[in-house]
C-alpha positions as CSV (number, residue, x, y, z in Angstrom):
1,X,0.3,-0.3,0.2
2,X,1.2,3.2,-0.6
3,X,2.0,4.3,3.0
4,X,1.4,8.1,3.0
5,X,-1.4,10.8,2.9
6,X,-3.6,12.5,1.7
7,X,-3.2,16.6,1.0
8,X,-5.8,18.9,-0.2
9,X,-4.4,20.8,-3.1
10,X,-6.1,24.3,-4.7
11,X,-6.1,25.4,-8.2
12,X,-3.7,26.0,-10.5
13,X,-2.5,29.3,-11.1
14,X,-4.7,30.8,-14.2
15,X,-6.9,27.5,-14.2
16,X,-9.7,28.4,-16.1
17,X,-11.3,25.3,-14.4
18,X,-14.5,26.2,-12.2
19,X,-12.6,26.1,-8.4
20,X,-13.7,23.7,-5.7
21,X,-15.1,25.6,-2.9
22,X,-13.4,27.2,-0.4
23,X,-12.5,25.1,2.4
24,X,-10.7,25.0,5.6
25,X,-8.4,22.0,6.2
26,X,-8.4,20.2,9.5
27,X,-6.0,18.6,11.8
28,X,-5.7,16.0,9.5
29,X,-4.7,17.6,6.7
30,X,-8.0,17.1,4.9
31,X,-10.7,19.8,3.7
32,X,-13.3,19.9,6.7
33,X,-16.6,19.8,4.4
34,X,-19.0,21.0,7.1
35,X,-17.9,24.6,5.9
36,X,-18.5,24.4,2.4
37,X,-21.9,26.7,1.2
38,X,-22.7,25.1,-2.2
39,X,-25.9,23.6,-2.3
40,X,-26.4,21.9,-5.3
41,X,-30.1,20.1,-6.3
42,X,-29.7,16.1,-5.6
43,X,-29.6,13.9,-8.9
44,X,-30.3,10.9,-9.5
45,X,-28.4,7.9,-8.2
46,X,-25.8,7.0,-11.4
47,X,-22.5,6.5,-13.2
48,X,-20.6,9.1,-14.6
49,X,-20.9,9.0,-18.4
50,X,-18.6,10.1,-20.8
51,X,-21.3,12.1,-22.9
52,X,-22.6,13.5,-19.2
53,X,-19.4,14.9,-19.1
54,X,-18.8,16.5,-21.9
55,X,-22.1,18.6,-22.0
56,X,-21.4,20.0,-19.0
57,X,-17.8,21.1,-19.8
58,X,-19.6,22.9,-23.3
59,X,-22.1,24.3,-21.1
60,X,-20.0,26.1,-18.1
61,X,-18.3,27.7,-21.6
62,X,-14.7,25.6,-20.9
63,X,-14.7,23.3,-24.1
64,X,-16.2,24.2,-27.5
65,X,-18.7,21.7,-29.3
66,X,-16.4,21.4,-32.4
67,X,-13.3,20.8,-29.9
68,X,-14.6,17.8,-28.9
69,X,-16.2,16.9,-32.1
70,X,-12.8,17.0,-33.4
71,X,-11.0,14.8,-30.5
72,X,-13.7,12.6,-31.5
73,X,-13.4,11.9,-35.3
74,X,-12.5,8.8,-36.0
75,X,-12.0,7.6,-32.2
76,X,-14.1,4.2,-31.4
77,X,-17.0,4.7,-28.6
78,X,-15.3,5.6,-25.6
79,X,-18.5,4.9,-23.0
80,X,-17.9,1.6,-22.5
81,X,-17.0,1.4,-19.1
82,X,-13.7,0.1,-19.3
83,X,-12.3,3.4,-18.4
84,X,-13.8,6.6,-15.6
85,X,-15.4,8.9,-17.8
86,X,-13.1,11.5,-16.3
87,X,-10.0,9.4,-17.9
88,X,-11.7,8.9,-21.6
89,X,-12.6,12.8,-21.7
90,X,-8.3,13.4,-20.4
91,X,-7.3,11.1,-23.6
92,X,-9.2,13.1,-25.8
93,X,-6.4,16.4,-25.4
94,X,-9.2,18.5,-25.4
95,X,-8.2,22.5,-25.5
96,X,-9.8,25.0,-23.0
97,X,-11.6,28.0,-24.5
98,X,-8.8,30.5,-22.4
99,X,-6.1,31.4,-23.7
100,X,-3.0,30.4,-23.8
101,X,-5.7,27.1,-24.5
102,X,-4.1,24.5,-22.3
103,X,-4.8,20.8,-22.5
104,X,-7.6,19.4,-20.3
105,X,-5.7,17.1,-18.4
106,X,-6.9,14.6,-15.7
107,X,-6.3,16.7,-12.3
108,X,-8.1,19.6,-14.0
109,X,-11.1,17.4,-15.4
110,X,-11.2,16.3,-11.6
111,X,-11.0,19.8,-10.4
112,X,-13.6,20.8,-12.3
113,X,-15.7,18.4,-11.2
114,X,-15.0,18.7,-7.7
115,X,-16.3,22.6,-8.2
116,X,-19.6,21.6,-10.2
117,X,-21.1,18.9,-7.2
118,X,-19.8,21.1,-4.3
119,X,-17.4,19.0,-2.9
120,X,-13.3,19.4,-1.8
121,X,-11.1,18.3,-4.4
122,X,-8.3,16.8,-3.3
123,X,-4.6,15.4,-4.7
124,X,-3.6,12.2,-2.9
125,X,-0.3,12.1,-1.1
126,X,0.3,8.6,0.1
127,X,3.3,9.6,2.2
128,X,0.9,11.5,4.5
129,X,-1.9,8.9,4.9
130,X,-2.7,7.5,8.2
131,X,-2.2,3.9,7.3
132,X,-3.0,2.7,10.6
133,X,-6.6,4.6,11.1
134,X,-7.4,3.6,7.5
135,X,-6.3,-0.2,7.5
136,X,-9.0,-0.1,10.9
137,X,-11.8,0.7,8.5
138,X,-10.9,-2.5,5.8
139,X,-12.3,-5.2,7.6
140,X,-15.7,-3.6,7.6
141,X,-15.6,-2.8,3.7
142,X,-14.4,-5.7,1.3
143,X,-12.5,-4.6,-1.9
144,X,-15.1,-5.8,-4.1
145,X,-18.0,-3.6,-2.2
146,X,-14.8,-0.3,-2.5
147,X,-14.6,-1.4,-6.4
148,X,-18.0,-1.4,-7.4
149,X,-19.1,2.2,-6.1
150,X,-15.4,3.5,-6.5
151,X,-14.5,4.6,-3.2
152,X,-11.5,4.8,-0.9
153,X,-11.0,5.7,2.8
154,X,-8.6,8.0,3.4
155,X,-9.2,10.1,6.7
156,X,-11.0,8.4,10.0
157,X,-11.0,9.3,13.6
158,X,-13.6,8.9,16.2
159,X,-15.9,10.8,14.8
160,X,-16.0,10.7,11.2
161,X,-14.8,9.0,8.4
162,X,-13.6,10.8,5.2
163,X,-14.0,9.0,1.5
164,X,-12.3,9.9,-1.7
165,X,-14.5,8.7,-4.7
166,X,-15.3,9.6,-8.4
167,X,-18.3,9.1,-8.2
168,X,-20.3,11.5,-7.0
169,X,-23.7,10.8,-8.0
170,X,-23.3,7.1,-6.1
171,X,-24.4,8.0,-2.7
172,X,-26.4,4.8,-1.6
173,X,-23.6,3.6,0.0
174,X,-23.0,6.2,2.2
175,X,-25.9,6.2,4.4
176,X,-25.1,2.0,4.4
177,X,-21.4,2.6,5.7
178,X,-22.4,5.2,8.0
179,X,-24.8,2.8,10.3
180,X,-22.0,0.5,9.9
181,X,-18.7,2.0,11.0
182,X,-21.3,4.6,13.5
183,X,-19.6,7.6,12.2
184,X,-20.0,10.2,10.3
185,X,-19.8,9.7,6.8
186,X,-17.4,12.8,4.6
187,X,-16.7,12.8,0.7
188,X,-14.5,14.2,-1.5
189,X,-13.3,14.3,-5.4
190,X,-10.1,12.3,-6.1
191,X,-8.6,11.2,-9.1
192,X,-10.1,8.3,-10.2
193,X,-7.2,6.5,-11.2
194,X,-5.7,7.1,-7.6
195,X,-8.6,6.3,-6.2
196,X,-8.2,2.8,-8.4
197,X,-4.5,2.4,-7.5
198,X,-4.7,2.6,-4.3
199,X,-7.6,0.4,-3.5
200,X,-5.2,-2.0,-4.9
201,X,-2.8,-1.2,-2.5
202,X,-4.3,-0.3,0.5
203,X,-6.2,-4.1,0.3
204,X,-3.4,-6.0,-1.4
205,X,-0.9,-5.2,1.1
206,X,-3.2,-5.7,3.9
207,X,-4.1,-8.7,3.0
208,X,-0.8,-9.9,2.4
209,X,0.2,-8.4,6.3
210,X,-2.6,-10.3,7.7
211,X,-1.9,-13.6,5.4
212,X,1.7,-13.7,6.5
213,X,0.0,-12.9,10.2
214,X,-1.5,-16.1,10.2
215,X,1.3,-18.1,9.3
216,X,1.0,-18.8,5.4
217,X,5.2,-18.2,5.3
218,X,6.7,-21.1,2.8
219,X,10.4,-21.2,2.3
220,X,11.5,-19.6,-0.5
221,X,14.2,-21.3,-2.7
222,X,18.1,-19.8,-2.7
223,X,19.5,-18.0,-5.4
224,X,22.3,-19.4,-7.2
225,X,23.5,-17.0,-9.7
226,X,25.6,-13.5,-8.7
227,X,23.0,-11.3,-9.6
228,X,19.2,-12.0,-9.6
229,X,16.8,-9.8,-11.7
230,X,13.8,-9.3,-9.7
231,X,10.6,-9.1,-12.0
232,X,8.3,-6.4,-10.4
233,X,4.8,-6.3,-11.1
234,X,3.4,-8.9,-12.3
235,X,0.6,-9.5,-9.6
236,X,-2.0,-7.4,-11.5
237,X,-5.4,-8.2,-9.5
238,X,-5.4,-9.5,-6.2
239,X,-5.2,-13.1,-6.1
240,X,-5.2,-15.1,-2.5
241,X,-2.9,-17.6,-3.6
242,X,0.3,-15.4,-3.7
243,X,2.8,-15.5,-0.7
244,X,2.3,-12.8,1.2
245,X,5.5,-12.0,1.8
246,X,6.7,-11.8,-1.9
247,X,3.8,-9.6,-2.1
248,X,4.8,-7.5,-0.1
249,X,8.3,-6.9,-0.7
250,X,7.2,-6.3,-4.6
251,X,4.7,-3.4,-3.3
252,X,7.5,-2.2,-1.0
253,X,10.2,-2.2,-3.7
254,X,7.7,-1.0,-6.5
255,X,6.5,2.2,-4.0
256,X,10.0,3.1,-3.0
257,X,10.6,3.2,-6.7
258,X,7.9,5.3,-7.6
259,X,8.1,7.8,-5.3
260,X,11.9,8.3,-5.7
261,X,13.4,7.3,-2.7
262,X,17.1,6.7,-2.6
263,X,16.6,4.3,0.5
264,X,14.7,2.2,2.2
265,X,14.9,1.6,6.0
266,X,13.6,-1.6,7.4
267,X,13.8,-0.7,11.1
268,X,12.4,-3.8,13.9
269,X,10.9,-2.7,17.4
270,X,9.6,-4.0,20.0
271,X,6.2,-5.2,18.6
272,X,5.6,-2.7,15.1
273,X,8.7,-2.6,12.7
274,X,8.9,0.6,10.8
275,X,9.4,1.4,6.8
276,X,10.6,4.5,6.4
277,X,12.0,6.4,3.1
278,X,14.6,8.7,2.7
279,X,13.3,11.4,-0.1
280,X,15.5,14.1,-1.3
281,X,17.7,13.6,1.6
282,X,14.8,13.3,4.5
283,X,13.4,10.2,6.0
284,X,9.8,9.9,5.8
285,X,7.7,7.0,7.6
286,X,5.8,4.9,5.4
287,X,4.0,1.7,6.9
288,X,4.4,-0.1,10.2
289,X,4.2,-4.3,10.0
290,X,4.3,-6.6,13.1
291,X,7.6,-7.6,14.1
292,X,6.8,-11.4,12.9
293,X,6.2,-10.2,9.4
294,X,9.0,-7.7,9.5
295,X,11.3,-10.4,10.5
296,X,10.4,-12.5,7.1
297,X,10.4,-9.2,4.5
298,X,13.9,-9.0,5.6
299,X,14.6,-12.4,5.5
300,X,13.0,-12.4,2.0
301,X,15.1,-9.1,1.2
302,X,18.3,-11.4,2.5
303,X,17.5,-14.0,-0.2
304,X,17.0,-11.7,-2.9
305,X,20.1,-10.6,-2.1
306,X,22.0,-13.4,-1.8
307,X,23.3,-13.5,1.9
308,X,23.2,-15.7,4.8
309,X,19.3,-15.7,5.9
310,X,20.6,-17.7,8.6
311,X,23.0,-15.4,10.4
312,X,21.6,-12.8,12.4
313,X,24.4,-11.6,14.9
314,X,26.7,-10.1,12.3
315,X,26.3,-7.4,9.5
316,X,26.1,-8.3,6.0
317,X,26.2,-6.5,2.6
318,X,24.4,-7.6,-0.9
319,X,22.8,-6.3,-3.4
320,X,19.5,-6.8,-5.7
321,X,19.1,-6.0,-9.4
322,X,14.8,-5.3,-10.4
323,X,12.9,-4.8,-13.5
324,X,10.1,-2.6,-13.1
325,X,6.9,-2.9,-15.3
326,X,8.1,-0.4,-17.4
327,X,11.2,-2.3,-18.3
328,X,13.7,-0.2,-16.1
329,X,16.4,-2.1,-14.8
330,X,17.3,-0.2,-11.1
331,X,19.9,-1.6,-8.8
332,X,20.0,-1.9,-4.9
333,X,22.9,-2.3,-2.2
334,X,21.6,-4.0,0.8
335,X,23.1,-3.3,4.7
336,X,22.3,-5.6,7.7
337,X,23.1,-4.8,11.0
338,X,21.8,-6.3,14.5
339,X,19.5,-4.9,16.5
340,X,18.1,-5.1,20.3
341,X,14.8,-6.3,18.4
342,X,16.2,-8.1,15.3
343,X,18.0,-7.2,11.7
344,X,17.8,-3.4,10.7
345,X,18.0,-3.5,7.0
346,X,18.8,-0.5,4.9
347,X,18.3,-0.5,0.8
348,X,20.2,2.1,-1.5
349,X,18.7,2.3,-4.0
350,X,21.3,3.3,-7.5
351,X,19.1,4.8,-10.9
352,X,21.1,3.6,-13.1
353,X,19.4,7.1,-14.8
354,X,22.1,8.9,-13.0
355,X,25.2,7.7,-14.1
356,X,24.2,9.2,-17.4
357,X,24.1,12.7,-16.2
358,X,26.5,15.0,-17.4
359,X,28.8,17.1,-14.8
360,X,26.1,20.1,-15.4
361,X,23.8,18.2,-14.4
362,X,25.1,17.3,-10.8
363,X,25.4,20.7,-9.9
364,X,28.8,21.3,-11.2
365,X,29.1,25.3,-12.1
366,X,31.4,25.6,-15.4
367,X,34.7,26.3,-13.1
368,X,34.4,24.1,-11.1
369,X,33.7,21.9,-14.4
370,X,36.8,22.8,-16.1
371,X,38.8,21.9,-12.7
372,X,37.5,18.9,-12.2
373,X,37.7,17.7,-15.8
374,X,41.2,19.3,-15.6
375,X,42.1,16.7,-12.9
376,X,40.5,13.4,-14.3
377,X,42.7,13.8,-17.4
378,X,45.6,13.6,-16.2
379,X,47.5,9.9,-16.8
380,X,48.5,9.3,-13.3
381,X,48.1,10.0,-10.3
382,X,45.7,10.0,-7.1
383,X,41.9,11.7,-7.2
384,X,40.5,11.8,-4.0
385,X,36.8,12.4,-3.4
386,X,35.7,13.5,0.2
387,X,32.6,13.2,2.0
388,X,29.9,12.1,4.6
389,X,27.5,9.1,4.0
390,X,25.1,9.9,1.5
391,X,26.6,13.1,0.1
392,X,26.8,11.6,-3.8
393,X,30.3,10.3,-3.7
394,X,29.2,7.4,-5.7
395,X,27.4,9.4,-8.2
396,X,30.3,11.6,-8.9
397,X,32.6,8.7,-9.3
398,X,30.8,6.6,-11.8
399,X,29.7,9.8,-13.7
400,X,33.3,10.1,-14.1
401,X,34.3,7.1,-14.7
402,X,31.6,6.8,-17.6
403,X,33.3,9.6,-18.9
404,X,36.5,8.2,-18.9
405,X,35.8,4.7,-20.5
406,X,35.9,4.3,-24.1
407,X,37.3,1.4,-26.3
408,X,40.9,2.6,-25.8
409,X,41.1,2.7,-21.9
410,X,41.0,-0.2,-19.1
411,X,38.6,1.2,-16.4
412,X,38.8,-1.1,-13.6
413,X,37.3,-0.9,-10.2
414,X,37.6,-2.8,-6.6
415,X,34.4,-2.3,-4.2
416,X,32.8,-3.1,-1.2
417,X,30.2,-3.8,-1.9
418,X,29.7,-3.2,-6.3
419,X,27.0,-0.6,-6.1
420,X,26.3,-0.2,-9.5
421,X,27.4,-2.7,-12.8
422,X,28.0,-0.6,-15.7
423,X,29.1,-2.5,-18.6
424,X,31.6,-0.3,-19.6
425,X,33.8,-1.0,-16.3
426,X,35.5,-3.9,-15.4
427,X,34.6,-4.4,-11.5
428,X,35.7,-6.6,-8.5
429,X,34.3,-7.2,-5.1
430,X,36.1,-7.1,-2.4
431,X,35.4,-10.5,-0.3
432,X,36.8,-10.4,3.6
433,X,35.9,-14.3,3.8
434,X,38.5,-15.5,0.7
435,X,40.8,-12.3,2.5
436,X,40.4,-10.4,-0.9
437,X,40.7,-7.1,0.7
438,X,40.6,-3.6,-1.1
439,X,44.7,-3.5,-1.2
440,X,44.7,-7.3,-2.4
441,X,42.7,-5.9,-5.4
442,X,44.6,-3.2,-6.2
443,X,47.6,-5.7,-6.3
444,X,45.3,-8.0,-8.4
445,X,44.3,-5.0,-11.3
446,X,47.8,-3.7,-11.3
447,X,48.6,-7.3,-13.3
448,X,45.5,-6.8,-15.5
449,X,46.9,-4.2,-17.4
450,X,44.6,-1.3,-15.6
451,X,44.5,2.6,-17.0
452,X,42.5,4.0,-14.7
453,X,41.5,2.2,-11.2
454,X,38.7,3.0,-8.8
455,X,38.5,2.1,-5.3
456,X,35.7,2.1,-3.2
457,X,37.0,3.4,-0.3
458,X,40.2,3.8,0.8
459,X,40.3,2.5,4.5
460,X,43.5,1.8,6.0
461,X,47.4,2.2,5.5
462,X,47.5,-1.0,3.2
463,X,44.8,0.1,1.0
464,X,45.9,3.5,0.3
465,X,49.5,2.1,0.1
466,X,48.7,0.2,-3.0
467,X,46.3,3.1,-4.4
468,X,49.8,5.3,-4.1
469,X,52.1,2.3,-5.9
470,X,49.4,2.1,-8.4
471,X,49.5,5.9,-9.3
472,X,53.7,5.8,-9.3
473,X,53.6,3.1,-11.7
474,X,51.3,5.0,-14.3
475,X,47.7,4.9,-13.5
476,X,45.2,6.8,-12.4
477,X,43.6,6.2,-9.2
478,X,40.3,7.9,-8.1
479,X,38.9,6.5,-4.5
480,X,36.9,7.9,-1.6
481,X,37.6,9.1,2.1
482,X,35.2,10.1,4.9
483,X,36.3,13.4,5.6
484,X,34.5,16.8,6.0
485,X,36.5,19.0,3.6
486,X,39.4,18.9,0.9
487,X,41.9,19.9,3.0
488,X,41.4,17.2,5.6
489,X,41.4,14.6,3.5
490,X,45.2,15.6,3.1
491,X,46.3,15.3,6.7
492,X,44.0,12.0,6.9
493,X,46.4,10.1,4.8
494,X,49.5,11.7,6.5
495,X,47.7,10.6,9.8
496,X,47.4,7.2,8.4
497,X,50.6,6.4,7.7
498,X,52.0,7.9,3.6
499,X,54.9,9.5,3.5
500,X,54.3,13.7,2.4
501,X,57.1,12.7,-0.3
502,X,54.8,10.7,-1.9
503,X,51.5,11.9,-1.3
504,X,53.6,15.3,-2.8
505,X,54.4,13.0,-6.3
506,X,50.7,11.0,-6.7
507,X,48.3,13.7,-5.0
508,X,46.6,15.6,-7.8
509,X,43.8,17.1,-6.0
510,X,40.9,16.3,-3.4
511,X,36.7,16.9,-4.2
512,X,34.4,18.2,-0.8
513,X,30.8,17.5,-1.7
514,X,27.1,17.3,-0.1
515,X,24.2,17.2,-1.5
516,X,21.1,19.7,-1.1
517,X,17.9,20.0,-1.8
518,X,16.4,22.1,-4.8
519,X,13.5,24.5,-4.8
520,X,10.5,22.7,-6.8
521,X,10.7,24.8,-10.2
522,X,6.9,24.8,-10.6
523,X,5.9,26.6,-7.3
524,X,8.8,28.5,-6.1
525,X,9.0,32.5,-5.4
526,X,10.7,35.1,-5.0
527,X,11.7,35.8,-1.8
528,X,14.2,37.3,1.1
529,X,17.9,37.1,2.5
530,X,19.3,39.2,5.1
531,X,22.3,40.9,3.5
532,X,24.5,40.2,6.6
533,X,23.8,36.3,5.9
534,X,25.2,36.7,2.5
535,X,27.8,38.8,3.9
536,X,28.6,36.5,6.2
537,X,28.8,33.2,3.8
538,X,30.8,34.4,1.1
539,X,33.9,36.0,3.1
540,X,36.2,37.1,2.5
541,X,35.3,36.8,-1.5
542,X,33.9,39.8,-3.4
543,X,30.5,38.1,-4.6
544,X,28.0,40.3,-5.6
545,X,24.3,40.0,-3.4
546,X,21.8,38.8,-5.8
547,X,19.2,40.7,-7.4
548,X,16.5,38.3,-6.2
549,X,16.6,35.0,-4.5
550,X,13.8,32.0,-4.5
551,X,12.1,31.1,-2.1
552,X,9.9,27.2,-1.4
553,X,6.5,27.7,-1.7
554,X,5.1,24.2,-1.7
555,X,2.4,22.4,-4.8
556,X,0.9,18.9,-5.9
557,X,4.4,18.3,-7.6
558,X,6.7,18.8,-4.7
559,X,4.0,17.2,-2.0
560,X,3.3,20.9,-0.4
561,X,7.4,20.8,0.7
562,X,8.6,23.2,-1.5
563,X,11.9,21.1,-2.8
564,X,11.9,18.7,-6.1
565,X,15.2,16.8,-6.3
566,X,19.1,18.0,-5.3
567,X,22.0,19.1,-6.4
568,X,25.7,18.7,-5.5
569,X,28.0,21.5,-4.0
570,X,31.6,21.3,-4.6
571,X,34.7,22.2,-3.2
572,X,38.0,21.5,-5.3
573,X,41.5,21.7,-3.7
574,X,43.9,21.6,-6.9
575,X,47.7,20.2,-5.7
576,X,49.5,23.2,-7.3
577,X,53.5,23.2,-7.5
578,X,53.1,25.8,-4.9
579,X,50.9,23.8,-2.6
580,X,52.7,20.5,-3.4
581,X,55.7,22.0,0.0
582,X,52.9,22.9,2.1
583,X,52.4,18.7,1.9
584,X,54.2,18.1,5.1
585,X,54.0,16.1,8.4
586,X,53.3,18.9,10.6
587,X,50.5,20.8,8.0
588,X,47.4,21.3,9.8
589,X,43.9,21.1,7.8
590,X,43.3,24.9,8.8
591,X,46.2,26.2,7.5
592,X,46.5,23.8,4.4
593,X,42.7,25.1,3.6
594,X,44.1,28.6,4.0
595,X,47.1,27.9,1.7
596,X,44.5,26.0,-0.9
597,X,42.3,29.4,-1.2
598,X,45.2,31.2,-1.8
599,X,45.9,29.3,-4.8
600,X,42.1,29.7,-6.2
601,X,40.6,27.2,-4.5
602,X,36.3,28.0,-3.6
603,X,35.2,26.5,-0.6
604,X,31.7,25.1,-0.2
605,X,29.6,27.7,0.5
606,X,31.0,29.6,-2.2
607,X,29.3,27.2,-4.1
608,X,26.3,26.9,-2.0
609,X,26.2,30.8,-2.6
610,X,26.2,30.2,-6.3
611,X,23.5,28.0,-6.0
612,X,21.5,30.6,-3.9
613,X,22.2,33.4,-6.1
614,X,21.2,30.7,-9.4
615,X,17.7,30.4,-7.5
616,X,18.0,26.6,-7.0
617,X,18.1,26.7,-3.1
618,X,17.9,28.4,0.0
619,X,20.2,30.0,2.5
620,X,18.5,27.4,5.1
621,X,18.9,24.6,3.4
622,X,22.5,25.0,2.8
623,X,23.0,26.0,6.4
624,X,22.2,22.2,7.3
625,X,24.7,21.0,5.1
626,X,27.7,22.9,5.5
627,X,29.8,23.6,8.6
628,X,29.2,26.6,11.0
629,X,30.3,29.5,9.1
630,X,33.2,31.1,10.7
631,X,34.1,27.4,11.6
632,X,36.2,27.2,7.9
């Protein structure tokens, strides 16, 4: 089920559609229909028809009859019950009368219908739905009954239940359920496709959870091949004979992909396990499962990732490759950890579209991209990418390797684990069980005639020494370190035990990075920024204050958060001849940072300032990911 919520949305700006009545949202985020002033004559009980919708659009002066005739010419009769009338009309791609004559979309049609019948319009946001409250209603409302009347419970408390529907003239169910549930029934209008979709998910996942609780869990066979391809979305309509846990995992992965999640967290608790998604860097609670069901779901995921299901006492890593119903292949990195109430499992999702991005799409400014390209164009040496977990280091490295890989070079990687399979690369996975460490992996790669080597992470002295040896013997080495800024990477290598004279010879440069949320392009508005805050951010760089900055507002596209997606902030330290002599054992990170800035390095906050000036993000967002001002 789409664990989330609903949110009332307003009309699109300059929409020629009749607006839904003005309503006050209640504590649950749903419109309070009690305040609706609209009084409409009651129509006979019936389902909407295509003809009825088209006639009403013409009567309201929104669409010309000639436009309908044009769109309907040569098409088969559509009112056969296969699709909801609003969907049929939306598929006609009718143009509205009012300039600039936009196409009448399904959402606009739904909003128009809400205003027509005097009911609030809601656009379903599944991340904000109180799943527990809704699920308690499902035993009293069968799936067949909900599908027949096209209704979906979306909010419930002790006094009332709110149902979403796309059939406003079917009201016979309202009195029946009011007596059954012994609560006031209120209706809202929602997109018919959303109503149908969430009906399937609500009832499907709820049925699977109940089946799992009854002990209907069959042992699942192991996986023999290295990379398991999991076919998603094969179940279609609800089926009682499907294995509950398989169905829950199928839903979980599909839903994560649909919501643009970067991570899935399965967190066991004493009685109810928690499922959370990380979206644009922020964790959202999605669903709760009974502890026994959560354990079975974790085991299913471990099997798919070729992990030892019986071993629950130590951490493990694995990978899953999936294919969505649309044909997209998406890879995930798995990590488990023992906790007080069971195994916590985190799935890191890697979208293959990410590695096809160019450096500009990752957030590189033109000057930063030129500097980075200059670093990776060197024939030999070490280039490091640093930053905390979740700062986009893997994405940057894979994008870089895709740029470097061609038929004339041999690009090899040693990773723990392989995070994303890229056909253009020769990838090796670290396996501690057979003593295949990063250092041993690099030693092996040196016998494979590589041109470029990517080391997933330099964790210890041995791996650092092998990376230095590879660079000294004429290879370009790319790797990552977990440090807060670029200068700290140098002191980290020195502290590991790398001699300073070797570091002077092999280190090309270091890039530190962060990810910051970007403003939604559909709803961002003009904002304000105090000059003192701007001055504190850029000092001592003489960057002029932008004439205008942007601020979040919120719309259906961004779930009313005001932010959609993330972009990188970068700090590039290039080891110039002048800076090379400062790579000494006694140098500290602060001194090295100051010297690097004198040589042209722009710190992270200057990269952040440029993103603010370009209208991509806000000051409030960047201060959450950067070190406190004045600590650099």
